[in-house]
N, C-alpha and C positions, 0 to 999 in steps of 0.2 A: 388768537390762532391756535392756542393749545387745546382749547375746549373741543373742537371737532375731532382732533387726533385722539383725545382721551375717550370721547364717545365711541369712535371707531374701535378703539382697543377694548372697550367694555363689550361691544358686540361680538368681537372676535375671540374673547377669552374663553378658555375651555374650562369645563367643570372637572374637578378632581374625581378619581374613581370613587372616593368616599361620598362625595356630594351626589354623584350619579346614583349610587346605591341608596342613599337617604331619600332621593326623589322618587324611587320606585314605589308604585301603588301597593305592592305586596308587603311593604316593610311592616305595616301595622299588623297584618295577618301573621307574619312570621313571629313578631313579638308576642302577639296573643297566643299563638300555638305553643311557643316556648313556656310562657307563664302557665297556661292551662296544663301542659304536660308536667311541669314541675309540681303543680299543686296536686295532681292526682298520683304522682309517684310518691308524694309524701303522705297523702291522706287515704288513698284507695288500696283495696286489696291487690297485691302484686299480680294476681291472676289477670287483671285488666290488661297488663302489657305482655301477657303470653301470646302465642300465635293465635289461639282461639279467641282471646280477648280483643286482639286487634281487629280481627275479621268481624267481631261482634258490633264494634262501634263504627267500623268503616262501612258497613252495609247500609244503615240508615243515613250516614253521611253521603254516600254515593247517590241515594234516591233524591235527597235534598239538593245535592251538588249538581245533578243534571238540570234541575229546575233553576238553580242559582246561575249556571252558565248562561242560560237564555236570558234570565233577568239582567245579568251583568252586561252582556253585549248590547241589550236594548238600553240600559242606562248609559253606557258609554256613547251610545248614538243619541242621547238626549231625550229618551222617552221612558215610560213606565208601563207595565202591564199587571194591574192588580187582579186580573181575572185568571191567572194561571193556576191558582189553587183550586178554584171551582172547575177549571178546565180538566183537572185530573178526575174529578167526579163525573163530569159529563162524558169525557172520552172513555172512561171506564164503563159507563152505561152503554155507549155505542159499541164498544169492543165486546162486552159481555153479551149484549143482545144479539150481535151479529153471529156469535158462537152458539149461544144456548137457544135463543128464540128462532133465529133464521137458519141455524145449522150450517153456517158457512165455514169453509176451511180456515185454518189459522192465518195463512198468508193473505187471504182475502180480507179477513177481519182486520188484520194489521194495516193493510193498505187503506181500507175505508176509514179506519179510526184516524190515521195520520192525515188523510185527505180532508176530513171534516175539521180536524183541529187546525190544520194549516189554513183552511178557508176562513174559519172564524178569526184567526189571527190577521188575515188579510182584510177582513171586514173591519176589525178594530182599526187597522192602519188607514183604510180608506176614509172612515168617519173622522179620524183625528186630522188627516191631512186635507180632507175636503172642507171641513167645517172650521178648522183652526182651534177647536176646543182642546183643552189640555188632555193629554193621554190619561192622566190620573182620573179625571171625571169619566171619560168614555169607558175605560176598562173597569172602573168601579161599578158602573152600570152593568157591565157584562158579568161581573162577579156575581151579582144577584140574579141576573137572567139565567146564567149557566147552572147556578145552584138550584134555582127553581125548576129548570127544565130537567135536571137530574132526578129531583123528587117526583115530578109528574111522570117522567119517562119510566122510572123504576116501578111506580105503582101500576102503570100500564103494562109493563112487561111481566110483572109477577102477580097481577091481580089484587094489589093492595099493599104489598110489602115494600119497604125501602131498601131492601137487600136482595140481590140476585146471585143464586148459587148455581153450581153445576158446571163451572167452567173447566175445572181440572179433569173431570171425567170426559168432557167433550173433546179435549185437545191432547189427551195422554198419548196417543199414537202418532202425533204429528212430528214429522222429521225436522221442522223448524223450531220446535219448542225450546231446544237448548240455547237458541239465539237470545231468548228473552226470559228464561226461567232456569233455575237450578244453579249448577256450578260449572265453571270452566276449568280446563287443564287438569281434569281428574286423573287422566292417565299419567301426567307428569308427577303429580303428587303421589300417586300409587307407587311409581318407580322410586321416588325419593323415600317413601315410607319403607319400601322393601330393603333399602340400603341403610335403614336406621337413621335417616336424617330428618324425620318428622317427629316432634315430641309426642308423647302419648299420655292419655288420661290414666289414672290408676286402674281402670278397668281393662286397659290394654288397647282401647281404641285410639286411632290417631286423632290428634287434636284438630287437624284440618284435612279435608280430603279434596279440596278445590277452592277456587276463588269464586264467590258469588258473581253472577253475570253482571249485576248492576255496577259492581266495582270496575269491571272491565270496560263497560260503556262509559262510565264516568272518566276514567283515565283517557280513553281514546278521544272522547269529545273535548276534553280539556286540551289535549295535544293538538287537535285540529283547530280549535278556537284560538289557541296561542299562536299557531302558525299563521292563521289568517290575519290576526291583529298585528303581528310583528313582521311579517315577511311578505305580504301581498298588497297590492294597491287597494283592494277592498278594505283592508285594515285601516289604511290611511283615510279612506272615505268615511268609515264609521267614526274615527276620532274627529274628523273635520265636521261631519254632520252634527255631532253632539257638542262640539266646541262653539261653532258659529255657523249655523245652517245658511244664513244669508251670504256670508262670505264664501262659504263652500260652494253654493250654487253659482255665484259669480266666477268661481274658479273652474267650473265645468263639472263639479261633483253632482251625480244624479241623486240628490238628497232623498227625493220621495221614494225612489226605488230602494235605496239603502234602508230607509226606515221601514218600508213595507216588508222587506226581507227579514229584517230583525224582528218585527212582530210575528212573522210566520215562524221564524226559528224558535222564538220563545214558546209559541203554541205547540210546536212540534216536540219540544223538550218535555212539555207537560203531558202531551199524548204518549210519549215514550215511557215516562214514569207511570202513567195510568196502566199501560199494557204490562209493565214489569210487575207492578204491585198486584194487579188483578190475577195474573198467572201465579204469583207467589202464594197468594191467599186462597185462590180458587173461587173468589166471589168479588162482588163490588157492592158498595153502599153509597148512600147520598152524602155522607159526611167525609168521604174520602178526599184527602187534600185540604181539609179544613185549616184555615190560617197559614197554609204553606207558602202562599204568595208573600206574606210579611217575613217569614223566615228566610225565604230566598233573597229578598231585597236586603235584609240585614246581613246575610252572608256576603252578598255582593259588596255592601258598604264596608263590612270589616275587611274585605279583600282590597279596598282602596277605591271603589267606584264613587265618584262624586255625584250628589243628587242633581247637580247642574249640568251634568254630561261632559263628554270630552276627555274623560280621564278614567283609568281603571285597567284591570287586566283579568284574563281568564284564570291564571294561576292564583291571583288573590281570592277569587270566588271559590276555587278549588280548596285553598287552605281554610277559608272561612267556613266552608261546609264541614270540613274535618273537625274543626273546633266545636261546631255544633253537635256533631255525632259523638265526639268524646265526651262533652258535658252531659248530653242526654243520657247516654249509657253509663258513663263513668260515675254519675251519682248513685247508680244502683249498686256499685262496688264500695260505697261508703255508707256511713250512718246518717248522712244528710238527707233531709226531706226533699223528695224529687220535685215538689212545687217551687223550689228555688230556681228551677230551670227558667221559669218565666221572668223572674227577677234578673237572671243572667242575660236573657235576650235584650231587655230594655237597657241594662247597664252597658253591655258590649257595644250596642249601637251608638250610644252617646259617647262612650270612650273612644270608639273607633273614628267617629267623625271629628272629634277634637284632636286626636293624635295625628290623624292624616293630614289635617289643615295645618297644624303647627310644624310638622316635619317637612311638608311640601314647601311652606312659605320660607323656612330657614334654608332649605337646600337650594331654592330658586331665587332667593332674594326678593320675593314678593312682600308687599306691605298690606 
């Protein structure tokens, strides 16, 4: 007679605040960020953590992070997209061609680029859901297809070259340019500088005159993704679709629509990164986004996303991307060979998976 009561008590017992914290998917990313920060504070030039240094490594972190957010939500939903790196190159081709070859306004080029990127994401989803093939295989195929189309398309647009230039000159007078390129809040930073609140270089120039636009996009998208995951029914559907799709469907969750939307979102994130990077550099090339799909997935895994789906967070992907940016740029502030960055990628992936599994099992009592 006591056994049922004990089982009922086990089901009703509440986790302590510490146990809830230990079960958070972001815990591994927080620990990793602390360790990496301490390492560079001890080994790198102190300039790295100046205001200018922070912006210096947050900029590539933001570009990767936008991509990682799309990858993270898709992984939570139980799927992968290995084509998002090649999507950056292909979307860059579409965007640059729309502006340079077809002379379209910036807003039209942006719309067409995102429309085509989203359509390809929907095609990926349709093939996966229609055929039952693993998304790993389907999107791996599109990785090569999009990279090849980028090469062929660039040679067509340029008459034989794999690089298309002239974007900056074509959009320099556009009123919407500041949404996707340059720096935000320049007026605010100018006012702070006038009051002596912005550090200056020895030359007298302010260390920072604004926040790169990609960082603003990165923060806003992280906030929106976090709100969706934690505060909306759609967030519950995403977790349910990745945890057990069959059970979710039986409970009324529109799994196919959820997964299609996640594929489209991941592709749109890649399209946005393409637009930002093309406008920043003024050109595009066939190697744009090379291997970024793997970095984005690693950042999501460091942030707590499980390869089996149903677990993870946008904040974790945010922190994982910052770790990448810090290491990528931080090595230039040390005497360490920058090729160690690749060693770091593989090591962090393995350590993150092991750490997240151990902590989650201890916190939840899993075996």
